[in-house]
C-alpha positions as CSV (number, residue, x, y, z in Angstrom):
1,M,14.1,-9.4,-18.8
2,T,11.5,-7.1,-20.3
3,R,8.9,-5.8,-17.8
4,L,5.3,-6.1,-18.9
5,P,3.4,-2.8,-19.2
6,P,0.7,-1.9,-16.7
7,V,-2.6,-3.7,-17.2
8,W,-5.8,-1.6,-17.1
9,V,-8.7,-3.0,-15.2
10,G,-12.2,-1.7,-15.8
11,A,-15.7,-2.4,-14.5
12,R,-16.1,-5.7,-16.4
13,R,-13.1,-7.3,-14.6
14,Q,-13.7,-6.1,-11.1
15,G,-15.6,-9.1,-9.9
16,T,-13.2,-11.8,-11.1
17,T,-10.2,-13.3,-9.4
18,P,-7.6,-15.1,-11.5
19,T,-7.4,-18.8,-10.9
20,A,-3.6,-18.5,-10.7
21,A,-3.9,-16.3,-7.6
22,I,-6.1,-18.6,-5.6
23,G,-3.1,-20.7,-4.3
24,S,-1.2,-17.6,-3.2
25,I,-4.2,-16.2,-1.5
26,L,-4.7,-19.4,0.5
27,A,-1.0,-19.4,1.4
28,V,-1.4,-15.8,2.7
29,V,-4.2,-17.0,5.0
30,L,-1.9,-19.6,6.5
31,L,1.0,-17.2,6.8
32,I,-0.7,-14.5,8.8
33,S,-0.5,-15.2,12.6
34,G,-2.1,-13.6,15.6
35,C,0.9,-11.7,16.9
36,S,-0.1,-9.5,19.9
37,D,2.1,-6.5,18.9
38,G,0.3,-3.7,17.2
39,A,-3.0,-4.9,18.5
40,Q,-4.5,-1.4,18.3
41,A,-4.2,-1.3,14.5
42,A,-7.7,-1.6,13.1
43,S,-9.5,-1.5,9.8
44,T,-12.9,-2.3,8.3
45,G,-13.5,-3.4,4.7
46,G,-14.3,-1.3,1.7
47,S,-15.5,-2.0,-1.8
48,F,-12.1,-2.6,-3.4
49,D,-11.6,-6.0,-5.0
50,F,-8.0,-6.7,-6.0
51,V,-7.7,-8.1,-9.6
52,A,-4.4,-8.8,-11.3
53,P,-5.2,-10.2,-14.8
54,G,-2.5,-12.6,-16.0
55,G,-0.5,-12.2,-12.8
56,R,0.6,-8.7,-13.7
57,T,2.5,-6.7,-11.0
58,D,1.5,-3.2,-12.2
59,I,-2.3,-2.7,-12.3
60,V,-4.2,0.5,-13.1
61,Y,-7.9,0.7,-12.3
62,D,-9.7,3.0,-14.8
63,P,-12.0,4.7,-15.5
64,P,-12.4,6.3,-12.1
65,E,-16.0,5.3,-11.6
66,T,-15.0,1.6,-11.6
67,R,-12.6,2.0,-8.7
68,G,-13.3,0.6,-5.3
69,T,-12.5,2.2,-1.9
70,I,-10.4,0.5,0.7
71,G,-11.7,0.1,4.2
72,E,-11.1,2.4,7.2
73,L,-7.5,2.2,8.1
74,A,-5.9,3.4,11.4
75,G,-3.2,2.3,13.9
76,P,-0.4,3.4,16.2
77,D,2.0,5.8,14.6
78,L,5.4,4.2,14.2
79,M,7.5,7.3,15.3
80,E,5.2,9.2,17.7
81,E,4.3,7.4,20.8
82,G,0.6,7.6,21.8
83,K,-0.5,9.0,18.4
84,T,-3.0,7.2,16.1
85,T,-2.5,7.7,12.4
86,A,-5.4,7.1,10.0
87,L,-6.2,7.2,6.3
88,S,-9.1,9.6,7.3
89,D,-6.5,12.2,8.4
90,Y,-5.9,12.8,4.7
91,D,-9.4,13.4,3.3
92,G,-9.3,15.0,-0.2
93,K,-5.7,14.0,-0.8
94,V,-4.2,11.5,-3.1
95,V,-2.7,8.9,-0.8
96,V,0.2,6.5,-1.7
97,I,0.2,3.5,0.7
98,N,3.4,1.5,0.9
99,L,3.7,-1.8,2.7
100,W,7.2,-2.3,4.0
101,G,9.4,-3.9,6.6
102,Q,12.9,-3.2,7.8
103,W,13.8,-6.8,7.1
104,C,12.9,-6.5,3.4
105,G,15.8,-5.8,1.1
106,P,13.7,-4.4,-1.8
107,C,12.1,-2.0,0.7
108,R,15.5,-0.6,1.5
109,G,16.2,-0.3,-2.2
110,E,13.0,1.7,-3.0
111,A,13.0,4.0,0.1
112,D,14.9,6.8,-1.6
113,D,12.7,6.7,-4.6
114,L,9.5,6.8,-2.6
115,E,10.8,9.8,-0.6
116,E,11.7,11.6,-3.8
117,V,8.2,11.1,-5.3
118,Y,6.7,12.3,-2.0
119,E,8.8,15.4,-1.9
120,T,8.0,16.2,-5.6
121,T,4.3,15.8,-5.3
122,R,3.3,16.8,-1.7
123,E,2.5,20.4,-2.6
124,R,-0.1,19.0,-5.1
125,G,-2.2,17.4,-2.4
126,V,-0.4,14.1,-2.2
127,Q,0.3,12.2,1.0
128,F,2.4,9.1,1.5
129,L,1.5,6.6,4.3
130,G,3.6,3.6,5.2
131,L,2.3,0.3,6.7
132,N,5.1,-1.2,8.6
133,V,4.4,-5.0,8.9
134,R,6.1,-8.1,10.4
135,D,8.5,-6.0,12.5
136,P,8.0,-7.2,16.1
137,Q,11.0,-5.0,17.2
138,K,9.7,-1.5,16.9
139,D,13.0,0.1,17.4
140,K,14.5,-1.6,14.3
141,A,11.6,-0.2,12.2
142,Q,12.2,3.2,13.6
143,D,15.9,3.0,12.8
144,F,14.9,2.2,9.2
145,V,12.9,5.4,9.0
146,V,15.7,7.5,10.5
147,D,18.5,5.9,8.4
148,N,16.6,6.3,5.1
149,D,15.4,9.9,5.9
150,V,11.7,8.9,5.5
151,S,9.7,12.0,6.2
152,Y,6.1,10.6,5.8
153,P,4.3,8.7,8.6
154,S,3.8,5.0,9.0
155,I,1.3,2.9,10.9
156,Y,3.1,0.3,13.1
157,D,1.3,-3.1,12.4
158,P,3.5,-6.1,13.0
159,S,0.5,-8.4,13.0
160,M,-0.8,-7.0,9.7
161,R,-4.3,-6.5,11.1
162,T,-4.7,-3.3,9.1
163,L,-4.5,-5.2,5.8
164,V,-8.1,-6.3,6.2
165,A,-8.9,-2.9,4.8
166,L,-7.3,-3.9,1.4
167,G,-9.9,-6.7,0.9
168,G,-9.7,-10.4,1.1
169,N,-8.1,-10.9,-2.3
170,Y,-5.1,-8.6,-1.7
171,P,-1.9,-10.7,-1.7
172,T,-0.5,-9.6,1.7
173,S,2.5,-11.9,1.3
174,V,4.0,-9.5,-1.3
175,I,6.3,-7.0,0.4
176,P,6.9,-4.3,-0.7
177,S,3.7,-3.3,-2.5
178,T,2.2,0.1,-3.1
179,L,-1.3,1.4,-3.7
180,V,-2.2,4.8,-5.1
181,L,-5.5,6.1,-4.0
182,D,-7.3,9.0,-5.7
183,R,-8.8,11.9,-3.8
184,Q,-11.9,9.9,-2.9
185,H,-9.6,7.2,-1.6
186,R,-10.5,4.8,-4.3
187,V,-7.7,2.5,-5.5
188,A,-6.4,3.9,-8.8
189,A,-3.2,1.8,-9.1
190,V,-1.4,-1.1,-7.4
191,F,2.3,-2.1,-7.7
192,M,3.3,-5.5,-6.5
193,R,7.0,-4.9,-6.6
194,A,9.7,-2.5,-5.5
195,L,9.5,0.9,-7.4
196,L,11.8,3.4,-8.9
197,T,11.0,7.1,-9.1
198,D,10.3,6.8,-12.8
199,D,7.8,4.0,-12.2
200,L,5.7,5.8,-9.6
201,L,6.0,9.6,-10.3
202,P,4.0,9.7,-13.6
203,V,1.2,7.6,-12.0
204,V,0.9,9.8,-9.0
205,E,1.1,13.0,-11.0
206,R,-1.7,11.8,-13.3
207,I,-4.0,10.8,-10.5
208,A,-3.3,14.1,-8.6
209,A,-4.3,16.0,-11.8
210,E,-7.7,14.2,-12.1
């Protein structure tokens, strides 16, 4: 099946939400439960408004002045007990945020590719940040990190509370998904699918060069 090219979203489309997405958004509200694990994870909203014209899975937000920021994002570090990891730790850096779970087959499939892009771009001021969701057993999520040689940090958030930072329209039922933030932490691109190195690397390099 031929994959549709990325769709580019500008200022005129930022305030609209596709009708087709309404049902899935309502379903997400029903799916998210108040699990007590990861209760320290916190976020506040930003100006980003997720838009996916025509149900596309690859979305690029340009020109840069039309991009919205996500909210403040912080929570318990998955691998370091007692440490809080936050988006604000990476001011001035391009940040690639990946939503993942150890229970997710496509997440396992893309882990090597994400790590490759991180290792290739980190010296250019790029930081990766994982959001581990729906994993009530923390040790299993930690085993995923070790087994897949993931070197970048993740916030541990089984209850998905941090995802409020992504805005009310973001389809949190889609795992994995990946957001690329520019150096002002505005959303420059969103991928609602598992990625290969060749999918992600050119986008990250372009945004890092802005």
